[in-house]
C-alpha positions in Angstrom: 154.6 76.6 121.4 155.8 73.2 120.1 153.3 70.3 119.3 154.8 67.9 121.7 154.2 64.2 121.1 153.4 62.2 124.1 155.8 59.6 125.6 159.5 59.5 126.3 162.3 57.3 125.1 164.0 54.9 127.5 167.1 52.8 126.7 167.2 49.4 128.5 170.4 47.5 128.8 170.6 43.9 130.0 173.9 42.5 131.2 175.1 39.7 133.3 175.1 42.1 136.2 171.4 43.0 135.8 169.2 45.4 134.0 169.5 49.2 133.7 167.1 51.7 132.4 167.9 55.3 131.4 166.0 58.1 129.8 167.4 59.1 126.5 167.6 62.9 126.2 166.2 64.4 123.0 168.4 66.9 121.3 167.4 70.4 122.1 165.6 72.2 119.3 168.0 75.1 119.6 171.0 72.9 119.2 173.3 74.0 116.5 175.1 70.6 116.1 172.5 69.9 113.3 171.3 72.1 110.6 168.9 71.9 107.5 171.8 70.6 105.3 172.3 67.7 107.8 168.5 67.0 107.7 168.3 67.2 103.9 171.3 64.8 103.6 169.6 62.4 106.0 166.4 62.3 103.9 168.4 62.0 100.7 170.4 58.9 102.0 167.6 57.4 104.0 164.2 58.2 102.6 162.6 55.2 104.3 162.7 57.2 107.6 159.7 59.2 106.1 156.4 57.6 107.3 154.9 58.2 103.9 152.7 55.1 103.8 151.0 56.4 107.0 150.3 59.6 105.2 149.4 58.6 101.7 148.1 55.2 100.9 148.6 55.9 97.2 152.4 55.7 97.6 154.2 52.4 97.2 157.6 52.3 98.9 160.5 52.3 98.8 161.1 55.9 97.9 164.0 56.9 95.7 165.7 60.3 95.9 165.7 62.4 92.7 167.8 65.2 94.2 168.5 67.8 96.8 168.1 71.5 96.6 166.2 71.2 93.3 165.6 74.6 91.6 162.2 75.9 90.6 160.9 79.2 89.6 159.4 79.5 93.0 162.5 78.7 94.9 164.6 75.6 95.9 163.0 72.4 96.9 165.0 70.8 99.7 164.3 67.1 98.7 162.4 65.7 95.8 161.7 61.8 95.8 159.7 59.4 93.7 157.8 56.3 94.7 157.9 52.9 93.2 154.6 53.5 91.5 155.5 56.9 90.0 154.3 59.4 92.6 156.4 62.4 93.4 157.2 63.4 97.0 158.2 66.9 97.8 159.9 67.7 101.1 160.5 71.0 102.7 162.8 70.8 105.8 162.6 73.3 108.6 164.2 73.5 111.9 162.3 74.8 114.9 164.9 77.6 115.5 164.3 78.9 111.9 161.5 81.5 112.0 160.4 80.5 108.5 159.1 77.2 110.1 155.9 79.1 110.8 153.2 80.5 108.5 155.0 80.6 105.2 156.1 76.9 105.1 152.8 75.4 103.8 152.2 78.0 101.1 155.9 77.6 100.1 155.7 73.9 99.6 152.4 74.2 97.6 154.1 76.8 95.3 156.9 74.3 94.6 154.5 71.5 93.8 152.6 73.6 91.4 155.8 74.2 89.4 157.0 70.5 89.6 153.5 69.5 88.3 154.4 71.0 84.9 157.8 69.4 84.5 158.4 66.9 81.8 160.0 63.5 82.5 163.2 64.4 80.8 163.6 67.3 83.2 163.2 65.0 86.2 165.7 62.5 84.7 168.2 65.4 84.2 167.8 66.4 87.8 168.3 62.8 88.9 171.4 62.4 86.7 170.0 59.5 84.8 166.9 57.6 83.7 164.4 57.6 86.6 162.9 54.2 85.6 166.4 52.7 85.8 166.9 54.3 89.1 163.7 53.1 90.6 163.6 49.6 89.0 159.8 49.1 89.3 158.2 45.8 88.2 156.6 47.6 85.3 157.6 48.4 81.7 159.3 51.7 81.3 156.6 53.2 79.0 153.8 52.2 81.4 155.6 53.5 84.4 156.5 56.9 82.8 152.9 57.3 81.6 151.7 56.7 85.2 154.2 59.2 86.6 153.1 61.7 84.0 149.4 61.1 84.8 150.1 61.6 88.5 151.7 64.9 87.8 148.9 66.1 85.5 146.3 65.4 88.2 148.4 66.8 90.9 148.7 63.5 92.7 151.7 64.2 95.0 152.7 63.9 98.6 154.0 67.1 100.2 155.9 66.8 103.4 157.1 69.5 105.7 159.7 67.7 107.8 161.5 69.2 110.8 162.8 68.7 114.3 159.8 70.6 115.6 156.7 71.9 113.9 155.1 75.1 115.2 151.4 74.6 116.0 150.5 77.6 113.7 151.8 75.8 110.8 149.9 72.7 112.0 146.7 74.6 111.8 147.3 75.7 108.3 147.0 72.0 107.1 143.3 72.4 107.9 143.0 75.4 105.7 144.3 74.0 102.4 142.3 70.8 102.4 140.2 71.6 99.4 141.9 72.1 96.0 139.6 70.8 93.2 142.2 70.3 90.6 145.1 69.3 92.9 144.8 65.9 94.5 147.8 66.3 96.7 148.2 64.9 100.2 150.1 67.2 102.7 151.5 66.3 106.1 153.7 67.7 108.9 156.3 65.2 110.0 158.5 65.7 113.1 161.8 63.9 113.5 162.7 63.5 117.2 166.4 63.2 117.4 168.3 61.5 120.2 172.1 61.5 120.1 173.7 58.2 121.1 177.3 59.2 120.9 180.0 58.3 118.4 178.1 59.8 115.4 175.1 57.8 116.1 171.5 59.1 116.3 168.3 57.5 117.3 165.4 59.1 115.2 161.7 58.7 115.9 159.3 60.0 113.3 155.9 61.3 114.0 153.0 62.6 111.8 151.6 65.6 113.5 148.9 66.5 111.0 147.8 65.7 107.6 145.1 66.4 105.1 142.4 63.7 105.0 141.0 63.6 101.4 142.5 61.6 98.4 140.3 63.1 95.7 139.0 66.4 96.9 136.4 67.5 94.3 135.0 67.3 90.8 134.4 70.5 89.0 131.4 70.3 86.7 130.9 73.2 84.1 127.4 73.3 82.7 126.5 75.8 79.9 122.8 76.6 80.9 122.4 79.4 78.3 124.8 81.2 76.0 125.3 83.9 78.8 125.2 81.6 81.8 127.8 79.1 83.0 127.2 77.1 86.1 130.1 75.7 88.0 129.5 73.1 90.6 132.2 71.9 93.0 131.1 69.1 95.4 133.8 68.9 98.0 134.8 65.6 99.6 134.0 65.6 103.3 136.0 63.9 106.0 133.1 61.8 107.0 132.8 59.8 103.9 133.8 56.2 103.6 137.4 55.4 103.1 136.8 53.9 99.7 137.0 56.8 97.1 134.0 56.9 94.9 135.9 59.0 92.4 138.8 56.6 92.2 136.3 53.7 91.8 134.5 55.4 88.9 137.9 56.2 87.1 139.0 52.7 87.6 135.8 51.2 86.1 136.1 53.5 83.1 139.7 52.4 82.4 138.5 48.7 82.5 135.7 49.4 80.1 138.0 50.8 77.5 139.8 47.3 77.2 138.7 44.4 75.2 135.9 42.5 77.2 135.9 45.7 79.3 132.2 45.2 80.6 133.2 41.8 82.0 136.4 43.1 83.6 134.5 45.8 85.3 131.8 43.4 86.6 134.6 41.2 87.9 136.3 44.0 89.7 132.9 45.0 91.2 132.3 41.6 92.4 135.7 41.5 94.2 135.0 45.0 95.8 131.6 43.9 97.0 133.0 40.7 98.4 135.4 42.6 100.5 132.8 45.1 101.5 130.1 42.6 102.5 132.3 40.4 104.7 130.7 40.1 108.2 134.1 39.8 109.9 135.5 43.1 108.4 138.9 41.4 108.2 139.7 42.8 104.7 139.9 46.4 103.5 140.4 48.1 100.0 142.9 50.8 99.5 142.9 52.8 96.2 146.0 53.6 94.3 146.3 55.7 91.1 145.7 52.8 88.7 144.6 49.9 91.0 143.2 48.9 94.3 144.8 46.8 96.9 143.1 44.2 99.1 144.8 44.4 102.6 144.2 43.1 106.0 145.4 44.1 109.6 148.0 41.7 110.7 146.1 39.3 113.1 149.3 38.9 115.0 148.8 42.5 116.4 151.9 44.1 114.9 149.8 47.0 113.6 150.9 46.4 110.0 148.5 46.3 107.0 149.2 43.1 105.1 149.1 43.3 101.2 147.2 40.4 99.8 146.6 41.3 96.1 146.4 44.1 93.7 143.8 44.5 91.0 144.9 46.8 88.2 143.0 48.8 85.7 144.6 46.6 82.9 142.5 43.7 84.2 145.3 41.8 86.1 145.3 40.5 89.7 148.8 40.1 91.2 151.0 40.0 94.2 154.7 40.5 94.7 155.7 37.7 97.1 158.2 39.9 98.8 155.6 42.3 100.0 154.0 39.9 102.5 157.3 38.4 103.5 158.8 41.8 104.4 155.5 42.8 106.2 155.7 39.6 108.4 159.5 39.8 109.0 160.3 40.4 112.6 156.9 39.5 113.9 157.0 35.8 112.8 159.6 33.1 112.7 161.3 32.3 109.4 159.6 28.9 109.5 156.1 30.4 109.9 156.8 32.9 107.0 157.8 30.1 104.8 154.6 28.1 105.6 152.5 31.2 105.0 154.3 31.7 101.7 153.7 28.1 100.5 150.0 28.4 101.5 149.6 31.7 99.6 151.0 30.2 96.4 148.8 27.1 96.8 145.7 29.2 97.2 146.5 31.4 94.2 147.3 28.3 92.1 143.7 27.0 92.7 142.4 30.0 90.9 144.8 29.9 88.0 147.5 32.0 89.5 150.9 31.8 87.6 154.3 32.5 89.1 156.9 34.4 87.1 160.1 32.7 86.1 161.9 34.5 88.8 159.2 33.2 91.2 158.9 36.7 92.7 155.2 37.5 91.5 152.1 35.5 91.1 149.3 36.7 88.9 145.9 35.8 87.2 143.6 37.7 84.9 140.3 39.1 86.0 138.6 37.2 83.2 140.1 33.9 84.3 138.5 34.7 87.8 135.1 35.2 86.2 132.5 33.5 88.4 135.1 32.9 91.2 135.6 36.4 92.4 133.9 35.9 95.8 135.7 32.6 96.3 139.1 34.3 95.6 138.4 36.9 98.2 137.4 34.2 100.6 140.7 32.5 99.9 142.5 35.8 100.8 140.6 35.8 104.1 141.6 32.3 104.7 145.2 33.2 104.3 144.8 35.9 106.9 143.1 33.4 109.2 146.1 31.0 108.8 148.5 33.9 109.5 146.7 34.4 112.8 147.1 30.7 113.7 150.8 31.0 113.0 151.0 34.0 115.3 149.4 32.1 118.1 152.0 29.4 117.8 155.0 31.7 117.6 
C-alpha cells in the first residue's frame, strides 16, 4: 500500500465573473509520462524542492548539484549534492511502479554513502567539473570550507534522501531499523513528491517528508582495556526522548573553543549564551547545532511557521549573521517596509554590542571575547528583535 499524505490540492481561480474551485488531479503513480531520468533532472536543476532543512538542521541551504548518475563501487548514485556549509546530500530516486522502490532502497543508499564517505575533495571536484568551493561560493575561505567538508565526510555527517513519487510503507518501516550507526552520523529520510500536471509542460509539485531518522549524533564508542586480555566496548545510544540540544555536539564545540587563544574565556562565553537561551521563561528562542557552530533561532511570531535565524556562534569564537537570511525568511509574510524596519533595528541592536558590518554590508559580526560579560544582554536583544517582528506582523 502507499503511504498516502492527507489533504487534497484545489485550484482557485478568481475572475470578474466570479470564483471557481476545482480539484487538481494527481498524476497516477503508474503513469509513464515521467520516469526516473525526469525526476533526477528535476532534482539536478531544482535542488531547492527537497525539504532538506526540515530533515536535517545541520544543513545550510541552498544546495548545489555535484552531479547526476555518479558512479561508485557499489553502484550509481542518482543525485549527489552539497550544502552551503559543506555537507553532502545523497539522493536515490525511485518511482512507485519500480519494484526496487521497496526493501532494497534503504540498504542501497547506505552502501553508496559508505563509499562517498572515503572520497577525496579532488574526486568530488572532478565529478562536478570544477572546483566545488567556486561552485558553491560560501561566505568562507576555501581552505576552511574544504576542511569542514572533509571533516563532515570523515564523521559520516551526510543527508541521505530516498525521493520518489510514492514510497512503499515497507521501505518507510526500514528507516526505524537503521537509526543507530555509532560511527556514521547520517540523517536519512523518505521524501515523496506529489506531482500535479497543469498542462503546457507545467507541473505543480508538493513535497512531503514521510519518515526520517531522529538522532543527529547517535553514539559514542568507548574502548577500555581493562586487562591485557579483556577489552570492554561501550556504546551508549542516543534515544529519541532526549532534548533537542545535542550533548555530543556541545562538548565537541567547547573543545574546539578551548584549543584557541583565550579558549577558556571563549568557552565560558558560549556557555553563557546557551544558558541564556535555555533559561528564558518565554521559550521564544531555540538553539540548533551545526557541524562547527550553533544557531540561535526563533519561530516567526507572525505565524508563518518558519524558524528565523538570529545569529550563529562558531567554534572559532565569532558571532555573526548574514543579513540576507532573515530578510529572505520574512519575505512574503511581511511588507517590504516592515522588513526594512526590522533590518534597521537588527543592525542597531548588534551595533550596541560592538557588531561590525562588512564592507559589502551583507554580514554583521562580533567576537565572543568582545561580548564578555554581555552575553545574556545580547541574547535578550535577540529576543527583543523577535518581539518587534511580532509587532510588525500585527500591523501588516
